[in-house]
Every structure is written in structure tokens, then in C-alpha cells.
FIVOVO-196460 format. One record per residue: residue number from 1; x, y, z of N, C-alpha, C in turn. Coordinates in steps of 0.1 Angstrom, whole numbers, plus 2048, in hexadecimal, padded with zeros to 3 digits. Each point is the difference from the previous one (the first is absolute). Example, Ala and Ser with C-alpha at 12.3 -4.5 7.8 and 13.67 -1.06 7.14 Angstrom:
BEGIN
REC     n   n.u   n.v   n.w   ca.u   ca.v   ca.w   c.u   c.v   c.w
REC     1   884   7C7   84E    7F7    80C    800   809   80C   800
REC     2   7FC   80B   7F9    809    80B    800   7F8   80B   808
***
This chain:
BEGIN
REC     n   n.u   n.v   n.w   ca.u   ca.v   ca.w   c.u   c.v   c.w
REC     1   52C   CFB   EC7    7F7    803    7F5   807   7FE   7F3
REC     2   7F9   7FA   7F6    806    7FD    7F3   804   80D   7F9
REC     3   80D   7FF   7FB    805    80C    7F8   805   7FA   7F3
REC     4   7FE   807   7F5    804    7FB    7F3   80F   7FF   7FE
REC     5   804   7F6   7F9    80E    7FE    7FD   802   801   7F1
REC     6   7F6   802   7F8    801    802    7F2   7FF   80F   7FD
REC     7   805   803   7F4    801    80F    7FD   7F2   804   7FA
REC     8   7F8   805   80A    7F2    804    7FD   7FD   80C   809
REC     9   7FE   80C   7FA    7FE    80C    807   7F2   801   806
REC    10   7FF   802   80D    7F4    803    807   7F5   7F6   800
REC    11   802   7F3   802    7F5    7F7    800   7F7   802   80C
REC    12   7F4   7FD   7FF    7F7    800    80B   804   7F5   80A
REC    13   7FF   803   80D    805    7F6    80A   7F9   7F2   7FE
REC    14   807   7F6   804    7FA    7F2    800   7FB   7FC   80D
REC    15   803   808   80A    7FF    7FC    80E   7F1   801   805
REC    16   7FE   7FB   80C    7F3    7FF    806   7FA   80E   803
REC    17   808   80A   800    7FA    80E    802   7FC   807   7F4
REC    18   801   7F9   7F4    7FC    806    7F3   7F2   7FD   7FE
REC    19   7F8   80A   7FC    7F2    7FE    7FD   7FE   801   7F1
REC    20   7FB   7F5   7F9    7FD    801    7F2   7F6   80A   7FD
REC    21   800   806   7F4    7F6    80B    7FD   7FC   7FE   7F2
REC    22   7F7   809   7FB    7FA    7FF    7F3   809   807   7F5
REC    23   80B   806   804    809    806    7F6   80B   7F6   7FC
REC    24   802   7FE   7F3    80A    7F7    7FB   80E   808   800
REC    25   809   7FB   808    80D    807    802   80C   7FA   7F9
REC    26   7FE   7F4   7FA    80B    7F9    7F9   7F9   7F9   7F4
REC    27   808   7FC   7F6    7FA    7F7    7F6   7FC   7F3   806
REC    28   7F5   7FB   7FC    7FB    7F3    805   80A   7F5   7FC
REC    29   803   7F7   809    80A    7F6    7FD   80E   803   804
REC    30   802   80D   805    80E    803    805   804   7F7   80B
REC    31   80C   7FB   7FF    805    7F6    80A   80D   806   806
REC    32   800   800   80E    80C    806    807   805   7F7   80A
REC    33   80D   7FF   801    806    7F8    80B   803   809   80C
REC    34   7FE   7FA   80C    802    808    80C   806   7F7   80B
REC    35   805   807   80A    805    7F8    80C   7FA   807   80D
REC    36   7FF   7F8   80A    7FC    804    80D   809   7F9   80B
REC    37   804   807   80A    809    7FA    80A   7FB   7F4   807
REC    38   7F3   7FF   801    7F9    7F4    807   7FB   7F6   7F5
REC    39   7F8   805   7F7    7FA    7F7    7F6   809   7FB   7F5
REC    40   80B   807   7FE    80A    7FC    7F6   7FD   805   7F2
REC    41   804   7F9   7F6    7FD    804    7F2   7F2   7FE   7FC
REC    42   7FB   809   7F7    7F3    7FE    7FB   7FF   806   7F2
REC    43   7F6   7FC   7F8    7FD    806    7F3   7F1   802   7FF
REC    44   7FC   80C   7FA    7F3    804    801   7FB   805   7F2
REC    45   7F4   7FD   7FD    7FA    803    7F3   7F4   80A   802
REC    46   800   80B   7F8    7F5    80A    801   7F4   7FC   7F8
REC    47   7F4   7FF   806    7F4    7FC    7FA   7F4   809   803
REC    48   7F6   7FD   7F9    7F3    807    803   7F6   7F5   805
REC    49   7FA   803   80B    7F6    7F6    805   7F3   800   7F9
REC    50   7FB   7F4   7FD    7F3    7FE    7FA   7F7   7F9   80A
REC    51   803   800   80D    7FA    7F8    80A   801   807   80D
REC    52   7F9   7FB   80A    802    805    80E   80B   7F7   807
REC    53   80C   806   800    80C    7F8    804   804   805   80E
REC    54   803   7F6   809    804    803    80E   80F   7FF   801
REC    55   805   806   80A    80F    7FE    803   803   7F1   801
REC    56   80A   7FC   7F8    803    7F2    801   7F8   7F7   7F7
REC    57   7F7   805   7F8    7F8    7F8    7F7   80A   7FB   7F5
REC    58   7FD   7F4   7FB    807    7FA    7F5   7F8   803   7F4
REC    59   807   807   7F6    7FA    805    7F4   807   7FC   7F4
REC    60   7F8   7FF   7F5    805    7FE    7F3   7FE   80D   7F8
REC    61   806   800   7F4    7FE    80C    7F7   800   7FB   7F2
REC    62   7FA   809   7F7    800    7FC    7F2   80A   808   7F8
REC    63   7FF   7FF   7F3    80B    807    7F7   7FF   80F   801
REC    64   7F5   806   805    7FF    80E    803   804   804   80E
REC    65   804   7F6   808    804    802    80E   7F4   805   808
REC    66   7F5   7FB   7FD    7F4    801    809   800   7F4   809
REC    67   800   803   80D    802    7F6    80A   7F2   7FC   807
REC    68   7FE   7F3   803    7F4    7FB    806   804   7F5   80A
REC    69   7F7   7FD   809    803    7F5    80A   802   7F3   7F8
REC    70   809   7F8   804    803    7F4    7FA   7F4   7F6   803
REC    71   7F9   7FB   7F6    7F5    7F7    803   804   7F3   805
REC    72   7F6   7F8   805    803    7F3    806   7FF   7F4   7F7
REC    73   7FF   802   7F3    7FF    7F5    7F7   80E   7F9   7FF
REC    74   800   7F3   7FB    80C    7F8    7FF   806   803   7F2
REC    75   80D   7FD   7FF    808    800    7F3   7FE   80D   7F8
REC    76   803   80C   807    7FE    80D    7FA   80B   804   7F7
REC    77   80C   7FE   805    80C    805    7F8   803   80F   801
REC    78   7F9   807   809    803    80E    801   80C   804   808
REC    79   808   80A   7FC    80A    806    809   7F8   807   80B
REC    80   806   801   80C    7FA    807    80B   80A   807   809
REC    81   7FB   80A   808    808    807    809   7F7   804   80C
REC    82   806   807   80A    7FA    803    80C   7FE   80F   802
REC    83   7F4   804   803    7FD    80F    801   806   805   80C
REC    84   807   80C   7FE    807    806    80B   7F7   809   809
REC    85   7F4   803   7FB    7F7    809    808   7F2   7FD   7FA
REC    86   7F6   804   808    7F2    7FE    7FB   7FE   809   7F4
REC    87   7FA   7FB   7F5    7FD    807    7F4   7F2   7FF   7FC
REC    88   7F9   80B   800    7F2    800    7FB   800   7FE   7F0
REC    89   7F6   7FB   7FA    7FF    7FF    7F2   803   80E   7FA
REC    90   808   801   7F6    803    80C    7F9   80C   808   805
REC    91   807   7FA   80B    80C    807    805   80C   7F9   7FB
REC    92   80C   807   802    80D    7FC    7FB   808   7FD   80C
REC    93   809   7F5   7FF    809    7FD    80B   809   7F5   7FC
REC    94   807   7FA   80A    80B    7F7    7FE   7FC   7F2   804
REC    95   805   7F6   7F8    7FF    7F2    803   80E   7FA   801
REC    96   802   7F9   80B    80D    7FA    802   801   7F3   7F9
REC    97   80B   7FE   7F8    801    7F4    7F9   80D   7F8   803
REC    98   809   806   808    80C    7F9    804   803   804   80F
REC    99   806   7F7   807    805    804    80E   7F7   7FA   80A
REC   100   802   803   80D    7F8    7FC    80B   7F3   808   800
REC   101   7F5   7F9   7FE    7F3    806    800   7F7   7FC   80B
REC   102   7F6   809   804    7F6    7FD    80A   7F3   7FF   7F8
REC   103   7F9   7F4   801    7F4    7FE    7F8   7F5   7FB   809
REC   104   7F3   802   7FB    7F4    7FC    808   7FF   7F0   7FF
REC   105   7FD   7FB   80C    7FD    7F1    801   7F3   7FE   807
REC   106   7F9   7F5   7FD    7F3    7FD    806   801   7F7   80C
REC   107   80C   7FC   803    802    7F7    80C   80E   800   803
REC   108   804   7F8   80B    80E    800    803   807   7F6   7F7
REC   109   806   805   7F6    808    7F8    7F7   80E   7FE   807
REC   110   804   7F3   800    80C    7FD    808   80C   807   7FA
REC   111   80A   803   808    80C    805    7FB   808   7F6   7F8
REC   112   807   804   7F6    807    7F8    7F7   7F7   7F6   7F9
REC   113   7F5   805   7FB    7F6    7F8    7F9   7FD   806   7F2
REC   114   7FC   7F8   7F7    7FB    806    7F3   7F2   805   802
REC   115   7FB   809   7F7    7F3    806    802   7F8   7FF   7F3
REC   116   7F3   803   801    7F7    7FF    7F5   7F6   80C   801
REC   117   7FA   803   7F5    7F5    80B    801   7F4   7F9   806
REC   118   7FB   806   80B    7F5    7FA    808   7F3   808   7FE
REC   119   801   80D   7FD    7F4    808    7FE   805   80C   7F7
REC   120   7F8   808   7FB    804    80B    7F7   80A   809   807
REC   121   80D   800   7FC    80A    808    805   806   7FB   80D
REC   122   7FC   7F4   805    805    7FB    80D   806   7F3   7FF
REC   123   80B   7FD   807    807    7F4    7FF   7FC   7F7   80B
REC   124   802   7F3   7FE    7FD    7F6    80A   809   7F3   7FE
REC   125   7FD   7F5   806    807    7F4    7FF   800   7FB   7F2
REC   126   809   7F7   7FD    801    7FA    7F3   7F3   7F9   7FC
REC   127   7FD   802   7F3    7F4    7FA    7FA   802   7FC   7F2
REC   128   7FC   7F4   7FB    804    7FB    7F3   7FC   80A   7F5
REC   129   809   803   7F8    7FE    809    7F4   800   80F   804
REC   130   800   803   80D    800    80E    804   80D   805   807
REC   131   80A   7F7   800    80D    804    806   806   80C   7F8
REC   132   807   808   807    807    80B    7FB   80F   7FD   7FE
REC   133   806   804   7F5    80E    7FD    7FD   808   80D   802
REC   134   80C   7FE   806    809    80B    803   7FD   807   80D
REC   135   7FB   7F8   80A    7FE    805    80D   800   7F4   80A
REC   136   805   803   80C    7FF    7F6    80B   7FE   808   80D
REC   137   7F6   7FC   807    7FC    807    80C   80B   7FE   80B
REC   138   805   80B   806    80A    7FF    80A   7FC   804   80E
REC   139   7F5   809   800    7FB    804    80D   7F1   7FE   801
REC   140   7FB   7F8   80A    7F2    7FD    801   7F8   80C   806
REC   141   7F3   7FE   801    7F8    80B    806   802   801   80F
REC   142   807   7F7   806    803    801    80E   80E   806   802
REC   143   807   804   7F6    80D    806    801   7FF   80E   806
REC   144   80B   804   807    7FF    80D    808   80D   808   7FD
REC   145   7FF   80D   803    80B    809    800   7FE   809   80C
REC   146   80B   803   807    7FF    809    80C   808   80C   7FF
REC   147   7FC   80A   807    808    80D    801   7FD   806   80D
REC   148   80A   808   805    7FD    809    80B   7F8   80C   7FC
REC   149   7F6   803   808    7F7    80B    7FC   7FC   808   80C
REC   150   7FD   80D   7FE    7FB    809    80A   7F2   803   7FD
REC   151   7F7   7FD   80A    7F2    802    7FF   7FD   80D   808
REC   152   7F6   807   7FC    7FB    80C    807   7F1   7FE   802
REC   153   7FB   800   80C    7F2    7FE    803   7F7   809   7F8
REC   154   7F6   7FB   7F9    7F7    808    7F8   805   803   7F2
REC   155   80C   7FB   7FC    806    803    7F3   7FF   7F3   7F7
REC   156   7FF   803   7F3    800    7F4    7F7   80E   7FE   7F9
REC   157   80A   809   804    80D    7FF    7FB   80A   7F8   809
REC   158   807   7F7   7FA    80A    7F8    808   80E   804   7FA
REC   159   808   805   809    80E    803    7FD   809   7F5   802
REC   160   806   7FA   7F5    808    7F4    802   80F   804   7FE
REC   161   808   7F6   802    80F    802    7FD   803   7FC   7F2
REC   162   7F5   7FF   7F8    802    7FC    7F2   7F6   7F5   7FC
REC   163   7F7   803   7F6    7F5    7F7    7FD   803   7F6   7F5
REC   164   80D   7FE   7FD    804    7F5    7F6   7F9   7F3   804
REC   165   7FA   7FA   7F6    7F9    7F3    802   7F1   801   803
REC   166   7FB   80C   803    7F2    803    802   7FA   804   7F2
REC   167   7F3   7FD   7FE    7FA    804    7F3   7F1   803   802
REC   168   7FA   807   7F7    7F2    803    801   7F7   7F4   802
REC   169   7F7   800   809    7F7    7F5    803   806   7F6   80A
REC   170   80C   802   804    806    7F6    80A   7F9   802   80E
REC   171   7FC   7F5   806    7FA    801    80D   809   804   80B
REC   172   7FC   809   809    809    806    80A   7FB   7FC   80E
REC   173   809   7FD   809    7FD    7FD    80E   80B   805   809
REC   174   7FD   802   80D    80A    805    80A   7F8   808   80A
REC   175   807   803   80B    7FA    807    80B   7FB   80E   7FB
REC   176   7F3   802   803    7FA    80D    7FC   7FB   800   7F2
REC   177   802   7F5   7F8    7FB    800    7F2   7F2   7F9   800
REC   178   7F6   806   7FB    7F2    7FA    801   7FF   7F4   7F8
REC   179   7F7   7F7   803    7FD    7F4    7F8   7FC   804   7F2
REC   180   803   7F7   7F7    7FC    801    7F2   806   80C   7F9
REC   181   80C   804   804    807    80B    7FA   80A   7FB   7F5
REC   182   801   807   7F5    809    7FD    7F6   808   80D   7FC
REC   183   80A   7FE   7F8    808    80B    7FB   7F7   806   7F5
REC   184   7FB   80C   804    7F7    807    7F7   808   809   7F6
REC   185   80B   805   804    808    809    7F8   80F   800   806
REC   186   809   801   7F7    80E    802    803   806   80D   7FC
REC   187   807   807   809    805    80D    7FD   80D   7FF   7F8
REC   188   802   809   7F6    80D    7FF    7F9   80D   802   809
REC   189   7FE   804   80C    80C    802    809   806   7F3   804
REC   190   7FA   7F5   7FC    806    7F3    804   7FE   7FB   80E
REC   191   7F9   808   808    7FF    7FD    80E   7F2   800   806
REC   192   7F7   807   7FA    7F2    802    805   7F6   7F7   7FA
REC   193   7FA   7F8   808    7F5    7F7    7FC   7F3   806   805
REC   194   7F6   801   7F7    7F3    806    804   7F6   7F4   801
REC   195   7F9   7FF   80C    7F7    7F6    803   7F2   802   7FA
REC   196   7F9   7F6   7FD    7F2    801    7FB   7FA   7F2   7FF
REC   197   7F3   800   7FD    7F9    7F3    7FE   802   7FA   7F3
REC   198   805   807   7F6    802    7FC    7F2   80A   809   7F9
REC   199   805   7FB   7F5    809    808    7F8   7F9   80D   7FC
REC   200   807   80B   803    7FA    80D    7FC   7F6   806   80A
REC   201   7FC   7F8   80A    7F7    805    80A   808   803   80D
REC   202   805   80D   800    809    804    80B   7F9   807   80B
REC   203   803   7FC   80C    7FB    808    80C   7F4   7FA   807
REC   204   7FB   7F4   7FB    7F5    7FA    808   805   7F6   80A
REC   205   80D   7FF   801    806    7F7    80A   80A   809   808
REC   206   7FE   802   80D    808    809    807   807   7F9   80C
REC   207   80D   803   802    807    7FA    80B   7F9   802   80E
REC   208   801   7F7   808    7FA    801    80D   80A   801   80C
REC   209   80C   802   7FC    80B    802    80A   80B   808   7FA
REC   210   809   805   808    80C    807    7FC   80C   7F9   805
REC   211   809   7FE   7F7    80D    7F9    804   807   7F9   7F4
REC   212   80B   7FB   803    808    7F8    7F6   7FC   7F2   801
REC   213   7FC   7FA   7F4    7FB    7F2    800   808   7F8   7F5
REC   214   7FE   7F3   801    804    7F7    7F5   7F3   7FF   7F7
REC   215   801   806   7F4    7F5    7FF    7F6   802   7F4   7F8
REC   216   7F5   7F8   7FF    801    7F4    7F7   7F7   801   7F5
REC   217   805   7FE   7F4    7F8    7FF    7F4   7FF   7F2   7FB
REC   218   7F4   7FB   7FD    7FD    7F3    7FC   7FB   800   7F2
REC   219   804   7F6   7F8    7FC    7FF    7F2   7F1   7FC   7FD
REC   220   7F8   800   80A    7F2    7FB    7FF   7FA   804   7F3
REC   221   7FC   7F6   7F8    7F9    803    7F3   80A   802   7F5
REC   222   80D   7FE   802    80B    802    7F6   80A   7F5   801
REC   223   808   7FF   7F6    80C    7F7    800   80B   808   7F9
REC   224   80B   7FB   7FF    80C    806    7FA   809   7F6   7FA
REC   225   805   803   7F4    809    7F7    7F9   808   808   7F5
REC   226   80A   7F9   7FB    807    806    7F5   7F9   7FC   7F3
REC   227   7FE   80B   7F8    7FA    7FE    7F2   80B   804   7F6
REC   228   7FF   7FA   7F4    809    802    7F5   7F8   800   7F3
REC   229   7FA   80B   7FC    7F8    800    7F4   7F7   7F4   7FF
REC   230   7F7   7FE   80A    7F8    7F4    802   7F5   7FF   7F5
REC   231   7FB   7F3   7FF    7F5    7FD    7F7   7F7   7F6   806
REC   232   7F4   7FE   7FA    7F7    7F6    804   803   7F3   7F9
REC   233   7FA   7F5   805    802    7F3    7FA   7FB   7FF   7F2
REC   234   807   7F9   7F8    7FB    7FD    7F2   800   7F1   7FE
REC   235   7F8   7FB   7F6    7FF    7F2    7FE   80D   7FB   7FA
REC   236   804   7F4   805    80C    7F9    7FB   7FD   7F6   7F6
REC   237   805   801   7F4    7FD    7F6    7F6   806   7F2   803
***
């Protein structure tokens, strides 16, 4: 889990188990550097949502740090970042602007490929004038991460040996894991994954067996790449 490395007392968590809320807890525009043993270095900016933002949405923000889904028009010139958690309009939370990020994609963007804005807040394959600068896709939607997990028949909790590499919305499969299950919630203990049909919908997917399994998480609907204060394409004179 990301932990701050800059001198800032009591920041709200950046991680997937943090829920944005309607209380402003830091000055808007606060930027904090952090590290995670799996994801590495990251930098995060505190914003207020002015849109319905999903986990992994690509967002822009204005001079008041009001964030909205990045539109799909060409030659925008906006800076952008990746939402760390779902944010309803009017809530406050973190946008990742540096490090390895997990973002929404509309198709299987190839690994080691450039990306473009394909729909509001969603990335896709390269398109003229819509390419994004400061990012390169490294993991496609078919990418996977595995862990050893204990299932209990009738339970929505999976006890793993450590869920590093798993994220909210990641598709789950394995013995006893129902079809169409995703990571609905992650416990701060660093080991427990809660199953569900969607992010925040915990408990409507229950294990059908008890035992130790190989749990597979697939990036379905997402990609991952290194970002470094990225921007959208601008016209070249």
C-alpha cells in the first residue's frame, strides 16, 4: 500500500481501500510523493470531483483543482491523472500523476504501446490528435496477477498470502470463485479481498467451495503504465 515519503502529517490514504467523501481534508492541489512495495514510486494530487468518476478514470482539472473526466476531443493540452477510487460529483480524493498507474481502457490496448483518449475518461489505441504524452501502456487488459488464496464456501472474503498487484475492479477467477466476480473491496490488512459484482458491491458473489486455490486477477477493462505528469496532445506549429 502506498505510504507517504514527504513530510506531510496525516494524509488521507491513496490506496484502493480509501473512500472519497464530501469533507475536504487537505488544501486542494496538495501533492504528495509515496511509495509502495509492489507499485513503486507515485505522486498524488488532492482534488474535488465535478463529475461521476470511476476507479481508473482519466481526469483533468482546472486552476481550482476541480476534476472532471478527460473529454475525447483532439488537441486539448490538458494535464491529466488517474483516479485512485470512484468519486461522485462533489467529493474529494486523490489523482495519481506519477508512477505506475492502473487506468480504464475500452479495448485490449497492446502492451508497450502508446495510448489515446478513446471516450470520456477512458483510454484506447492511438488516434490522430488524441494521443497522450507522458505515458506508455505496459500491461494490456489480458494481463494477470496470481496469489494463493483461501476460500470458504458461502463467504465473500478471500484470504490471500498478500494482495499486492490486485486492485479495485480487477476480474477474479479460480476454483470456487463465481463467474463475473471482481475485486469489490480491499481490506487494509493487505491480505483480504472482498468479492462482488462491482466496485463497492460486496457480498453478492459467494465462494462455492472451501480450500486453498490459485486466485487469478485479470486486468479486463483496464491497462497499466508508467505516467510522469502526463498531458494531452497539442498542435505542433
